[in-house]
DSSP file (Angstrom, degrees, kcal/mol; ACC not computed):
  #  RESIDUE AA STRUCTURE BP1 BP2  ACC     N-H-->O    O-->H-N    N-H-->O    O-->H-N    TCO  KAPPA ALPHA  PHI   PSI    X-CA   Y-CA   Z-CA
    1    1 A M              0   0    0      0, 0.0     3,-0.1     0, 0.0     0, 0.0   0.000 360.0 360.0 360.0 136.2  -55.0 -106.2 -168.0
    2    2 A G        -     0   0    0      1,-0.2     2,-0.0     0, 0.0     0, 0.0  -0.094 360.0 -65.4 -85.1-177.2  -54.1 -109.9 -167.3
    3    3 A P        -     0   0    0      0, 0.0    -1,-0.2     0, 0.0     5,-0.0  -0.340  53.6-113.9 -69.6 150.0  -55.0 -113.1 -169.2
    4    4 A S     >  -     0   0    0     -3,-0.1     4,-1.2     1,-0.1     3,-0.3  -0.234  32.9 -98.0 -76.1 171.9  -58.6 -114.2 -169.3
    5    5 A D  T  4 S+     0   0    0      1,-0.2     4,-0.4     2,-0.2     3,-0.4   0.889 124.4  52.2 -58.5 -41.1  -59.9 -117.4 -167.7
    6    6 A R  T >4 S+     0   0    0      1,-0.2     3,-0.7     2,-0.2    -1,-0.2   0.835 106.9  53.1 -67.3 -31.3  -59.7 -119.3 -171.0
    7    7 A E  T 34 S+     0   0    0     -3,-0.3    -1,-0.2     1,-0.2    -2,-0.2   0.758 106.5  53.3 -74.8 -23.3  -56.1 -118.3 -171.5
    8    8 A R  T 3< S+     0   0    0     -4,-1.2    -1,-0.2    -3,-0.4    -2,-0.2   0.469  86.8 110.6 -89.1  -3.1  -55.0 -119.5 -168.0
    9    9 A R  S <  S-     0   0    0     -3,-0.7     5,-0.1    -4,-0.4    -3,-0.0  -0.276  77.9 -95.9 -73.8 157.8  -56.4 -123.0 -168.5
   10   10 A A    >   -     0   0    0      1,-0.1     3,-1.6     3,-0.1     4,-0.5  -0.291  41.5-104.4 -65.7 157.9  -54.3 -126.2 -168.9
   11   11 A P  G >  S+     0   0    0      0, 0.0     3,-1.1     0, 0.0    -1,-0.1   0.857 120.9  53.2 -56.7 -38.5  -53.6 -127.3 -172.4
   12   12 A E  G 3  S+     0   0    0      1,-0.2    -2,-0.0     3,-0.0    -3,-0.0   0.649 109.2  51.3 -73.3 -11.3  -56.2 -130.2 -172.3
   13   13 A E  G X  S+     0   0    0     -3,-1.6     3,-1.6     2,-0.1    -1,-0.2   0.421  80.3 122.9-101.5  -0.2  -58.8 -127.7 -171.2
   14   14 A Q  T <  S+     0   0    0     -3,-1.1     3,-0.1    -4,-0.5    -7,-0.1  -0.389  77.0  16.6 -63.5 134.7  -58.3 -125.2 -174.0
   15   15 A G  T 3  S+     0   0    0      1,-0.3     2,-0.3    -9,-0.2    -1,-0.2   0.367  93.0 127.2  86.9  -4.7  -61.4 -124.5 -176.0
   16   16 A L    <   -     0   0    0     -3,-1.6    -1,-0.3   -10,-0.1    -3,-0.0  -0.642  58.3-124.5 -85.7 142.1  -63.8 -125.9 -173.5
   17   17 A S     >  -     0   0    0     -2,-0.3     4,-2.2     1,-0.1     5,-0.2  -0.310  29.1-105.3 -73.3 167.6  -66.7 -123.8 -172.3
   18   18 A N  H  > S+     0   0    0      1,-0.2     4,-2.1     2,-0.2     5,-0.1   0.875 122.6  52.5 -62.0 -37.0  -67.2 -123.2 -168.6
   19   19 A L  H  > S+     0   0    0      2,-0.2     4,-2.3     1,-0.2    -1,-0.2   0.923 109.4  47.7 -65.3 -44.9  -70.1 -125.7 -168.6
   20   20 A A  H  > S+     0   0    0      1,-0.2     4,-2.1     2,-0.2    -2,-0.2   0.880 111.7  50.9 -63.8 -38.2  -68.0 -128.4 -170.3
   21   21 A L  H  X S+     0   0    0     -4,-2.2     4,-1.9     2,-0.2    -1,-0.2   0.892 109.7  50.0 -66.4 -39.7  -65.2 -127.8 -167.8
   22   22 A A  H  X S+     0   0    0     -4,-2.1     4,-1.9     2,-0.2    -2,-0.2   0.898 110.4  50.3 -65.6 -40.4  -67.6 -128.1 -164.9
   23   23 A H  H  X S+     0   0    0     -4,-2.3     4,-1.3     1,-0.2    -2,-0.2   0.899 109.1  52.0 -64.0 -40.3  -69.0 -131.4 -166.2
   24   24 A R  H  < S+     0   0    0     -4,-2.1    -1,-0.2     1,-0.2    -2,-0.2   0.896 112.0  45.6 -63.4 -40.3  -65.5 -132.7 -166.6
   25   25 A K  H  < S+     0   0    0     -4,-1.9     4,-0.3     1,-0.2    -1,-0.2   0.815 115.4  46.8 -73.5 -29.5  -64.7 -131.9 -163.0
   26   26 A A  H >X S+     0   0    0     -4,-1.9     4,-2.2     1,-0.2     3,-0.5   0.636  86.7  91.7 -85.9 -15.0  -68.0 -133.3 -161.7
   27   27 A A  H 3X S+     0   0    0     -4,-1.3     4,-2.5     1,-0.2     5,-0.2   0.854  82.9  51.1 -54.4 -44.5  -67.8 -136.6 -163.6
   28   28 A P  H 3> S+     0   0    0      0, 0.0     4,-2.0     0, 0.0    -1,-0.2   0.900 112.7  47.1 -62.0 -37.0  -66.1 -138.7 -161.0
   29   29 A Y  H <> S+     0   0    0     -3,-0.5     4,-2.1    -4,-0.3    -2,-0.2   0.867 110.8  51.2 -72.1 -35.7  -68.6 -137.6 -158.3
   30   30 A I  H  X S+     0   0    0     -4,-2.2     4,-2.1     2,-0.2    -1,-0.2   0.921 111.0  49.0 -65.3 -43.3  -71.5 -138.3 -160.6
   31   31 A G  H  X S+     0   0    0     -4,-2.5     4,-2.1    -5,-0.2    -2,-0.2   0.884 109.5  51.9 -62.2 -39.6  -70.1 -141.8 -161.3
   32   32 A A  H  X S+     0   0    0     -4,-2.0     4,-1.8    -5,-0.2    -1,-0.2   0.895 108.8  51.2 -64.9 -39.5  -69.6 -142.4 -157.6
   33   33 A G  H  X S+     0   0    0     -4,-2.1     4,-2.2     1,-0.2    -2,-0.2   0.906 109.7  49.1 -63.6 -41.8  -73.2 -141.4 -156.9
   34   34 A W  H  X S+     0   0    0     -4,-2.1     4,-2.7     1,-0.2    -1,-0.2   0.880 109.3  52.0 -66.8 -36.8  -74.5 -143.8 -159.6
   35   35 A S  H  X S+     0   0    0     -4,-2.1     4,-2.2     2,-0.2    -1,-0.2   0.862 108.5  52.2 -67.8 -33.3  -72.4 -146.7 -158.2
   36   36 A L  H  X S+     0   0    0     -4,-1.8     4,-1.8     2,-0.2    -2,-0.2   0.945 112.6  44.2 -63.3 -48.8  -73.9 -146.0 -154.7
   37   37 A V  H  X S+     0   0    0     -4,-2.2     4,-2.5     1,-0.2    -2,-0.2   0.915 112.8  52.2 -62.4 -43.5  -77.4 -146.1 -156.1
   38   38 A A  H  X S+     0   0    0     -4,-2.7     4,-2.7     1,-0.2     5,-0.2   0.902 108.0  50.3 -63.0 -41.8  -76.7 -149.2 -158.2
   39   39 A S  H  X S+     0   0    0     -4,-2.2     4,-2.2     2,-0.2     5,-0.3   0.901 112.1  47.6 -66.1 -38.5  -75.3 -151.2 -155.2
   40   40 A I  H  X S+     0   0    0     -4,-1.8     4,-2.6    29,-0.2     5,-0.3   0.938 114.1  46.7 -65.6 -45.8  -78.3 -150.4 -153.1
   41   41 A V  H  X S+     0   0    0     -4,-2.5     4,-2.4     2,-0.2    -2,-0.2   0.918 114.0  47.6 -63.3 -44.1  -80.7 -151.3 -155.8
   42   42 A V  H  X S+     0   0    0     -4,-2.7     4,-2.3    -5,-0.2    -2,-0.2   0.945 116.8  41.0 -64.6 -49.1  -78.9 -154.6 -156.7
   43   43 A F  H  X S+     0   0    0     -4,-2.2     4,-2.1    -5,-0.2    23,-0.2   0.903 117.6  46.8 -69.7 -40.4  -78.6 -155.8 -153.1
   44   44 A A  H  X S+     0   0    0     -4,-2.6     4,-2.5    21,-0.3    -1,-0.2   0.899 113.3  50.7 -66.5 -38.8  -82.1 -154.7 -152.0
   45   45 A G  H  X S+     0   0    0     -4,-2.4     4,-2.4    -5,-0.3    -2,-0.2   0.893 109.3  50.0 -64.2 -40.2  -83.5 -156.3 -155.2
   46   46 A A  H  X S+     0   0    0     -4,-2.3     4,-2.4     2,-0.2    -1,-0.2   0.900 111.7  48.8 -64.7 -40.1  -81.7 -159.6 -154.5
   47   47 A G  H  X S+     0   0    0     -4,-2.1     4,-2.5     2,-0.2    15,-0.5   0.899 110.6  50.2 -64.9 -40.6  -83.0 -159.6 -150.9
   48   48 A Y  H  X S+     0   0    0     -4,-2.5     4,-2.0    13,-0.2    -2,-0.2   0.907 111.0  49.3 -63.2 -42.2  -86.6 -158.9 -152.2
   49   49 A W  H  X S+     0   0    0     -4,-2.4     4,-2.3     2,-0.2    -2,-0.2   0.919 111.2  49.3 -63.7 -43.9  -86.2 -161.8 -154.7
   50   50 A L  H  X S+     0   0    0     -4,-2.4     4,-2.6     1,-0.2     5,-0.2   0.900 108.6  53.2 -63.1 -40.6  -85.0 -164.1 -151.9
   51   51 A D  H  X>S+     0   0    0     -4,-2.5     5,-1.7     1,-0.2     4,-1.2   0.910 110.3  48.1 -60.0 -41.2  -87.9 -163.1 -149.6
   52   52 A G  H  <5S+     0   0    0     -4,-2.0    -2,-0.2     2,-0.2    -1,-0.2   0.902 112.5  48.0 -65.2 -41.7  -90.3 -164.0 -152.4
   53   53 A K  H  <5S+     0   0    0     -4,-2.3    -2,-0.2     1,-0.2    -1,-0.2   0.873 116.3  43.2 -66.9 -37.5  -88.6 -167.3 -153.1
   54   54 A M  H  <5S-     0   0    0     -4,-2.6    -1,-0.2    -5,-0.2    -2,-0.2   0.635 105.8-127.4 -84.0 -14.5  -88.6 -168.3 -149.4
   55   55 A G  T  <5 +     0   0    0     -4,-1.2    -3,-0.2    -5,-0.2     2,-0.2   0.798  43.0 175.0  72.9  29.1  -92.1 -167.0 -148.8
   56   56 A N      < -     0   0    0     -5,-1.7    -1,-0.2    -6,-0.2    -2,-0.0  -0.458  28.6-160.4 -70.3 136.1  -91.1 -164.8 -145.9
   57   57 A R  S    S+     0   0    0     -2,-0.2    -1,-0.2     1,-0.1    -2,-0.0   0.840  85.8  56.1 -80.3 -36.5  -93.8 -162.6 -144.4
   58   58 A T  S    S-     0   0    0      1,-0.0     2,-2.4    -7,-0.0     3,-0.3  -0.839  92.6-127.9 -96.0 130.9  -91.1 -160.4 -142.8
   59   59 A P     >  +     0   0    0      0, 0.0     4,-2.2     0, 0.0     5,-0.2  -0.325  52.0 147.9 -80.2  62.6  -88.7 -159.0 -145.4
   60   60 A W  H  > S+     0   0    0     -2,-2.4     4,-2.8     1,-0.2     5,-0.2   0.921  71.9  47.6 -63.9 -45.1  -85.5 -160.0 -143.6
   61   61 A F  H  > S+     0   0    0     -3,-0.3     4,-2.7     1,-0.2   -13,-0.2   0.866 110.8  52.5 -66.5 -34.2  -83.5 -160.6 -146.8
   62   62 A T  H  > S+     0   0    0    -15,-0.5     4,-2.4     2,-0.2    -1,-0.2   0.923 111.6  46.6 -65.0 -43.1  -84.6 -157.3 -148.2
   63   63 A L  H  X S+     0   0    0     -4,-2.2     4,-2.3     2,-0.2    -2,-0.2   0.930 114.9  45.6 -64.5 -45.6  -83.5 -155.5 -145.0
   64   64 A V  H  X S+     0   0    0     -4,-2.8     4,-2.6     1,-0.2     5,-0.2   0.918 113.8  49.6 -64.3 -43.2  -80.1 -157.3 -145.0
   65   65 A G  H  X S+     0   0    0     -4,-2.7     4,-2.6    -5,-0.2   -21,-0.3   0.894 110.4  50.6 -62.0 -40.1  -79.6 -156.7 -148.7
   66   66 A S  H  X S+     0   0    0     -4,-2.4     4,-2.7   -23,-0.2     5,-0.2   0.927 111.5  47.3 -64.0 -44.7  -80.4 -153.0 -148.2
   67   67 A V  H  X S+     0   0    0     -4,-2.3     4,-2.7     2,-0.2     5,-0.2   0.916 113.6  48.2 -63.7 -43.0  -77.9 -152.7 -145.3
   68   68 A L  H  X S+     0   0    0     -4,-2.6     4,-2.8     2,-0.2     5,-0.3   0.916 113.2  48.1 -63.2 -42.4  -75.2 -154.5 -147.3
   69   69 A G  H  X S+     0   0    0     -4,-2.6     4,-2.5    -5,-0.2   -29,-0.2   0.909 113.4  46.6 -64.6 -42.7  -75.9 -152.3 -150.4
   70   70 A I  H  X S+     0   0    0     -4,-2.7     4,-2.5     2,-0.2     5,-0.2   0.932 115.4  46.3 -65.0 -45.5  -75.8 -149.1 -148.4
   71   71 A T  H  X S+     0   0    0     -4,-2.7     4,-2.2    -5,-0.2    -2,-0.2   0.957 117.2  41.8 -63.3 -51.4  -72.6 -150.1 -146.5
   72   72 A G  H  X S+     0   0    0     -4,-2.8     4,-2.3    -5,-0.2    -1,-0.2   0.903 115.8  50.2 -63.2 -41.0  -70.8 -151.3 -149.6
   73   73 A G  H  X S+     0   0    0     -4,-2.5     4,-2.7    -5,-0.3    -1,-0.2   0.898 111.0  48.3 -65.1 -41.1  -72.0 -148.3 -151.7
   74   74 A L  H  X S+     0   0    0     -4,-2.5     4,-3.0    -5,-0.2     5,-0.2   0.897 110.7  50.9 -67.2 -39.8  -71.0 -145.8 -149.1
   75   75 A I  H  X S+     0   0    0     -4,-2.2     4,-2.3    -5,-0.2    -2,-0.2   0.942 114.1  44.4 -61.5 -46.5  -67.5 -147.3 -148.7
   76   76 A S  H  X S+     0   0    0     -4,-2.3     4,-2.2     2,-0.2    -2,-0.2   0.921 114.5  49.6 -62.5 -44.5  -67.0 -147.2 -152.4
   77   77 A F  H  X S+     0   0    0     -4,-2.7     4,-2.7     1,-0.2    -2,-0.2   0.930 112.6  46.4 -61.0 -47.5  -68.4 -143.7 -152.7
   78   78 A L  H  X S+     0   0    0     -4,-3.0     4,-2.7     2,-0.2     5,-0.3   0.884 110.5  52.8 -66.8 -38.5  -66.2 -142.4 -149.9
   79   79 A R  H  X S+     0   0    0     -4,-2.3     4,-2.3    -5,-0.2    -1,-0.2   0.935 114.0  42.8 -59.9 -45.9  -63.0 -144.0 -151.3
   80   80 A L  H  X S+     0   0    0     -4,-2.2     4,-2.7     2,-0.2     5,-0.2   0.918 114.9  49.5 -67.8 -42.7  -63.6 -142.5 -154.7
   81   81 A A  H  X S+     0   0    0     -4,-2.7     4,-2.1    -5,-0.2    -2,-0.2   0.906 114.1  44.9 -65.0 -41.1  -64.5 -139.1 -153.3
   82   82 A L  H  X S+     0   0    0     -4,-2.7     4,-1.1     2,-0.2    -1,-0.2   0.896 114.7  48.6 -69.6 -39.4  -61.5 -139.0 -151.0
   83   83 A R  H  < S+     0   0    0     -4,-2.3     4,-0.5    -5,-0.3     3,-0.4   0.910 114.6  45.2 -65.4 -42.1  -59.2 -140.2 -153.7
   84   84 A T  H >< S+     0   0    0     -4,-2.7     3,-0.9     1,-0.2    -2,-0.2   0.858 108.3  57.7 -70.0 -35.4  -60.5 -137.6 -156.2
   85   85 A G  H 3< S+     0   0    0     -4,-2.1    -1,-0.2    -5,-0.2    -2,-0.2   0.754  99.4  59.5 -67.2 -23.8  -60.4 -134.9 -153.6
   86   86 A K  T 3<        0   0    0     -4,-1.1    -1,-0.2    -3,-0.4    -2,-0.2   0.667 360.0 360.0 -78.5 -16.9  -56.6 -135.4 -153.1
   87   87 A K    <         0   0    0     -3,-0.9    -1,-0.2    -4,-0.5    -2,-0.1   0.500 360.0 360.0 -69.4 360.0  -55.8 -134.6 -156.8
């Protein structure tokens, strides 16, 4: 009979449960997801605030802010996901 899963792990992973190991491996992707959400919220919120200050009936700044947040957030997310996937 061969070594168990815990015996085959790298030294820095020794003693971690399977759940802790899964959380460690998922952490970069969770962080990338939060940065995507944060960029959308910040840019859309800034657009909403500008629309309120300018008194716009049509939410142009909110739409532009949302598009900028989605674009920037996706670029950041994909860069991190691709970089992490190569390891």
